[in-house]
C-alpha positions in Angstrom: -15.4 -10.6 5.7 -11.7 -9.7 4.8 -11.3 -12.9 3.1 -14.1 -12.6 1.0 -13.3 -9.1 0.0 -9.7 -10.3 -0.9 -11.5 -13.1 -2.9 -13.4 -11.0 -4.8 -10.6 -8.5 -5.9 -8.5 -11.6 -6.9 -11.5 -13.0 -9.0 -12.2 -9.6 -10.3 -8.4 -9.1 -11.4 -8.4 -12.5 -13.1 -11.8 -12.2 -14.9 -11.3 -8.6 -16.2 -7.8 -9.5 -17.6 -9.1 -12.6 -19.4 -12.1 -10.9 -20.6 -10.3 -8.1 -22.0 -7.7 -10.4 -23.8 -10.3 -12.5 -25.2 -12.4 -9.4 -26.5 -9.6 -6.9 -27.4 -8.0 -7.1 -30.9 -4.8 -5.6 -30.0 -3.6 -6.8 -26.4 -0.2 -5.6 -26.3 -0.9 -3.1 -23.7 -2.8 -5.6 -21.5 -0.1 -7.8 -21.4 2.2 -5.1 -20.7 0.0 -4.1 -17.7 0.2 -7.8 -16.4 3.9 -7.6 -16.7 4.1 -4.4 -14.8 2.1 -5.8 -12.0 4.0 -9.1 -12.1 7.3 -7.3 -11.6 6.1 -5.2 -8.9 4.5 -7.9 -6.8 7.5 -10.3 -7.5 9.6 -7.5 -6.5 7.6 -6.8 -3.2 7.5 -10.4 -2.2 11.0 -11.4 -3.0 12.5 -8.7 -1.2 11.1 -10.0 2.0 13.7 -12.8 2.7 16.5 -10.5 1.3 15.6 -8.1 4.1 16.0 -10.9 6.5 19.3 -11.9 5.0 20.5 -8.3 5.0 19.4 -7.8 8.6 21.3 -11.1 9.7 24.5 -10.2 8.0 24.4 -6.8 9.5 23.6 -8.4 13.0 20.6 -6.2 13.3 18.4 -6.7 16.5 15.5 -4.4 15.4 15.4 -6.1 12.2 14.7 -9.6 13.8 11.2 -8.1 14.6 10.3 -8.3 10.6 12.8 -11.0 9.6 10.4 -14.2 9.8 7.6 -12.1 8.3 9.8 -11.4 5.3 10.6 -14.9 5.0 7.3 -16.0 4.9 6.1 -13.3 2.5 8.7 -14.7 0.0 7.9 -18.2 0.3 4.1 -18.0 0.4 4.1 -16.2 -3.2 5.9 -18.9 -4.9 2.8 -20.6 -6.6 1.6 -17.0 -7.7 5.2 -16.0 -9.1 5.4 -19.3 -11.4 1.9 -19.4 -12.5 1.9 -15.5 -13.6 5.3 -15.9 -15.4 3.9 -18.9 -17.2 1.0 -17.2 -18.2 2.9 -14.1 -19.6 5.2 -16.6 -21.4 2.4 -18.4 -23.2 0.3 -15.7 -24.1 2.4 -12.4 -23.9 5.8 -13.2 -25.2 4.8 -12.7 -29.0 3.3 -9.3 -28.0 5.9 -8.0 -25.6 9.2 -9.0 -27.1 10.2 -8.0 -30.8 12.5 -10.8 -31.0 9.7 -13.2 -30.5 8.7 -12.4 -33.9 11.7 -11.2 -36.0 11.1 -9.1 -39.0 12.7 -9.9 -42.3 16.1 -8.2 -42.9 16.4 -6.3 -46.2 13.9 -8.6 -47.7 16.1 -11.6 -47.4 14.6 -13.8 -44.7 14.4 -13.3 -40.8 17.0 -10.9 -39.4 19.9 -12.7 -37.2 18.8 -13.0 -33.5 21.2 -13.7 -30.8 20.5 -17.1 -29.2 20.1 -15.5 -25.9 17.1 -13.7 -27.3 15.0 -17.0 -28.2 11.5 -18.2 -26.5 13.1 -21.4 -25.1 16.1 -19.8 -23.3 13.7 -17.0 -22.1 11.6 -19.6 -20.4 14.3 -21.8 -18.9 16.6 -19.3 -17.5 13.8 -17.5 -15.7 12.4 -20.5 -14.4 15.7 -21.9 -13.4 16.9 -18.7 -11.6 13.5 -18.4 -9.9 13.8 -22.0 -8.8 17.4 -21.6 -7.4 16.4 -18.4 -5.5 13.2 -19.8 -3.9 15.0 -23.2 -3.2 17.9 -21.3 -1.6 15.2 -19.2 0.3 13.4 -22.2 1.6 16.9 -23.8 2.9 17.6 -20.5 4.7 14.4 -20.3 6.2 14.3 -23.9 7.4 17.6 -23.6 9.1 16.8 -20.2 10.5 13.8 -22.0 12.5 16.5 -23.9 14.4 17.4 -20.8 16.4 13.7 -20.4 17.5 13.5 -20.7 21.6 17.4 -20.4 22.1 18.7 -17.8 24.3 22.0 -18.3 22.7 22.7 -19.4 18.9 25.4 -21.8 18.3 28.4 -20.3 16.6 28.3 -23.0 13.8 24.7 -22.4 13.2 25.1 -18.5 13.1 28.0 -19.2 10.6 26.0 -21.4 8.5 23.0 -18.8 8.4 25.3 -15.9 7.4 26.7 -18.1 4.4 23.1 -18.9 3.4 22.1 -15.3 3.8 24.8 -14.3 1.4 23.6 -16.9 -1.2 20.0 -15.8 -0.9 21.2 -12.2 -1.7 23.4 -13.6 -4.6 20.6 -15.5 -6.2 18.2 -12.6 -5.8 20.6 -10.2 -7.7 21.1 -12.7 -10.3 17.2 -13.4 -10.7 16.4 -9.8 -10.7 19.4 -8.7 -13.0 17.9 -11.3 -15.6 14.4 -9.8 -15.2 15.6 -6.4 -15.7 17.6 -7.7 -18.8 14.4 -9.3 -20.2 11.6 -7.1 -19.2 13.4 -3.7 -19.3 16.3 -4.2 -21.9 15.5 -6.7 -24.3 11.9 -5.5 -24.7 13.3 -2.4 -26.5 15.2 -3.1 -29.8 19.0 -2.5 -29.6 18.7 -0.9 -26.2 21.1 -1.3 -23.5 22.4 0.1 -20.1 25.0 -1.6 -17.9 23.5 0.1 -14.6 19.8 -0.7 -15.3 19.6 -3.9 -13.5 21.2 -2.4 -10.4 18.7 0.3 -10.6 15.9 -2.1 -11.0 16.5 -4.3 -8.0 17.6 -1.3 -5.7 13.8 0.0 -6.5 12.6 -3.6 -5.4 14.3 -3.3 -2.3 13.2 0.0 -1.6 9.5 -0.8 -2.1 9.8 -4.4 -0.5 11.3 -3.0 2.7 8.4 -0.4 2.7 5.8 -3.1 2.0 7.3 -5.0 4.7 6.8 -2.4 7.4 3.4 -2.3 6.4 2.7 -5.7 6.8 4.6 -5.8 10.2 2.5 -2.9 11.4 -0.7 -4.8 10.4 0.2 -8.5 11.1 2.5 -8.4 14.0 2.0 -5.2 15.9 -1.7 -6.1 16.9 -0.5 -9.2 18.7 0.0 -9.0 22.7 3.4 -8.1 23.5 4.6 -7.4 19.7 3.8 -3.9 19.4 6.2 -1.8 17.5 8.2 0.9 19.8 10.2 3.8 18.8 13.2 1.9 18.4 11.7 0.0 15.5 9.9 2.8 14.0 13.0 5.1 14.2 15.2 2.2 12.6 12.6 1.6 9.7 12.7 5.5 9.0 16.3 5.6 8.9 16.6 2.6 6.6 13.8 4.0 4.5 15.7 7.3 4.3 18.9 5.6 3.4 17.2 3.8 0.5 15.6 6.9 -0.7 19.0 8.4 -1.2 20.2 5.0 -2.8 17.3 5.0 -5.2 17.9 8.7 -6.1 21.4 8.0 -6.7 20.7 4.9 -9.0 18.1 7.0 -10.8 20.5 9.7 -11.5 23.4 7.1 -12.4 21.0 5.4 -14.8 19.8 8.4 -16.8 22.8 10.9 -16.7 24.7 8.5 -18.7 22.1 8.0 -21.3 21.9 11.7 -21.3 25.5 12.8 -22.0 25.9 9.7 -24.4 23.3 11.1 -26.5 23.0 8.1 -28.8 19.3 8.2 -30.5 18.7 4.5 -30.1 19.2 4.8 -26.3 17.8 8.3 -25.5 14.5 7.9 -27.4 12.8 5.5 -25.0 14.6 7.3 -22.1 12.9 10.6 -23.1 9.6 9.2 -24.0 9.1 7.6 -20.6 9.7 11.0 -18.8 8.2 13.4 -21.3 5.0 14.3 -23.1 2.0 12.1 -22.0 4.2 10.4 -19.5 5.5 13.5 -17.9 2.9 13.5 -15.0 3.5 9.6 -14.1 7.3 10.4 -14.2 6.8 13.6 -11.8 4.8 11.1 -9.5 7.6 8.7 -9.5 10.1 11.2 -8.6 7.9 12.8 -5.8 7.0 9.5 -4.4 10.3 8.2 -4.4 12.6 11.0 -3.4 10.9 14.3 -2.6 8.2 13.3 -0.2 9.9 10.4 1.5 13.1 12.4 1.8 11.5 15.4 3.5 9.2 13.4 5.8 11.7 11.1 7.0 14.2 13.5 8.2 11.5 14.5 10.8 11.4 12.7 13.8 7.8 13.2 14.4 6.9 11.4 11.0 9.4 8.4 12.1 8.1 8.0 15.6 4.3 7.9 14.4 3.4 4.5 13.2 0.6 5.9 11.0 2.7 8.5 9.1 5.4 6.2 8.6 2.9 3.7 7.0 1.7 6.6 4.7 5.3 7.3 3.8 5.8 3.5 3.2 2.6 3.3 0.9 3.6 6.5 -1.0 6.9 4.6 -1.8 5.3 1.5 -2.9 3.1 3.6 -5.3 6.3 5.3 -6.7 7.9 2.0 -7.4 4.8 0.7 -9.0 4.9 3.8 -11.4 8.5 3.1 -12.1 7.7 -0.4 -13.2 4.8 1.3 -15.5 7.3 3.7 -17.1 9.7 0.7 -18.0 7.3 -1.1 -19.9 4.1 0.7 -21.1 5.9 3.7 -22.9 7.2 1.2 -25.4 3.9 0.2 -26.7 1.9 3.2 -26.7 2.1 7.1 -26.6 0.1 7.5 -23.4 -2.6 9.7 -25.0 -5.1 7.3 -23.1 -3.4 6.5 -19.7 -3.4 2.8 -19.3 -3.0 3.2 -15.6 -6.4 4.6 -15.1 -8.3 1.7 -17.0 -10.5 -0.7 -15.2 -8.3 -3.5 -16.3 -5.3 -2.2 -14.6 -7.1 -1.2 -11.6 -8.3 -4.6 -11.4 -4.8 -6.1 -11.8 -3.4 -3.8 -9.0 -5.9 -4.7 -6.6 -6.0 -8.6 -7.6 -2.1 -8.7 -7.2 -2.7 -7.1 -3.6 -4.9 -9.6 -2.9 -3.1 -12.5 -4.3 -0.3 -11.3 -1.9 -2.4 -11.1 1.3 -4.3 -14.2 0.6 -0.9 -16.1 0.0 0.4 -14.9 3.5 -3.0 -16.0 5.0 -2.9 -19.5 3.5 0.6 -19.9 4.9 -0.6 -18.9 8.4 -3.4 -21.4 8.0 -1.3 -24.3 6.8 1.7 -23.6 9.2 0.2 -22.3 12.4 3.4 -23.2 14.6 5.5 -20.8 12.6 5.9 -17.8 14.4 5.6 -14.4 12.3 8.1 -12.7 14.4 11.2 -13.3 16.6 11.5 -10.6 19.5 14.9 -9.9 20.5 15.8 -11.0 24.1 17.7 -8.0 24.5 15.6 -4.9 25.1 18.4 -2.6 23.9 19.9 -2.9 20.5 21.7 -0.6 17.9 20.6 0.1 14.6 
């Protein structure tokens, strides 16, 4: 039954978007919504294996509970990631990026555009970086499986996996920095920010970690002998609290520089995304990514309760989605008619969720021997 519901949600998302693109004269907002959801779900899924890499480098025992599921989350989403990007490239580039159709300069032919802002380079730099990240992720996953069933991991294997984990993080940062440049900076004419890419991928790590907990609570904890205990819950709560503070710091650092610089070409997009018709979504973002998780996660009764921690994690995911929405949509519309409340957007959000879960289920079906968790041998482990 659940599979059929997910398939219906996925089909509804595809059909709703395709129908509206085919029957709407001005489709820029629609492509903006697709890009918003593409970036959101790409960030959620790619963080899965990065979570595993960080936990390995940090030698976290509790993190091993979620590591393998995180790796599977990243690898299972590969087809969706590439197909969606190609769709955006083919149909949405001319609508989203001002440099795709440069306007004449002073009536003397097209304005000079940097070679970086070209359709071909836009396509290939993203395809190549995505390929490098996913290839490195696959190599890391395959080598990580060599430790399954071993009470003691050979030193050479541990060293190799640590190096690979570092490379996974490197390619993750490189890819997401490029995505932040393309979909967050070059989408606005003459807009730049040196800290925006870091602000972008910190948000992805934040939401991805919260989402991985939700998946673990559903897919892993229901299996015999795999239930989440207080150590897991407390550790997840501490991690999310730390990421709450890190995101808040990056948000402040990103915006305070623009504010005191007071350069109109930089501050105008900044103010538009936080004020006027976008004031409510901006307030929701701050509540969901700082106020609510901070005051919830400093309380033990929230961290030690699987359900309340799940609600907090879901709120964090909502906040990062709103952040991606505010990153793109204010560039193309004044917000008088909230695009987030349209049937098309709701269909894309639910369709993206369905695609993510179905990708996991297909992976489990194709590779039934791959365990979705590695329970630590030791019953005691630090954070």
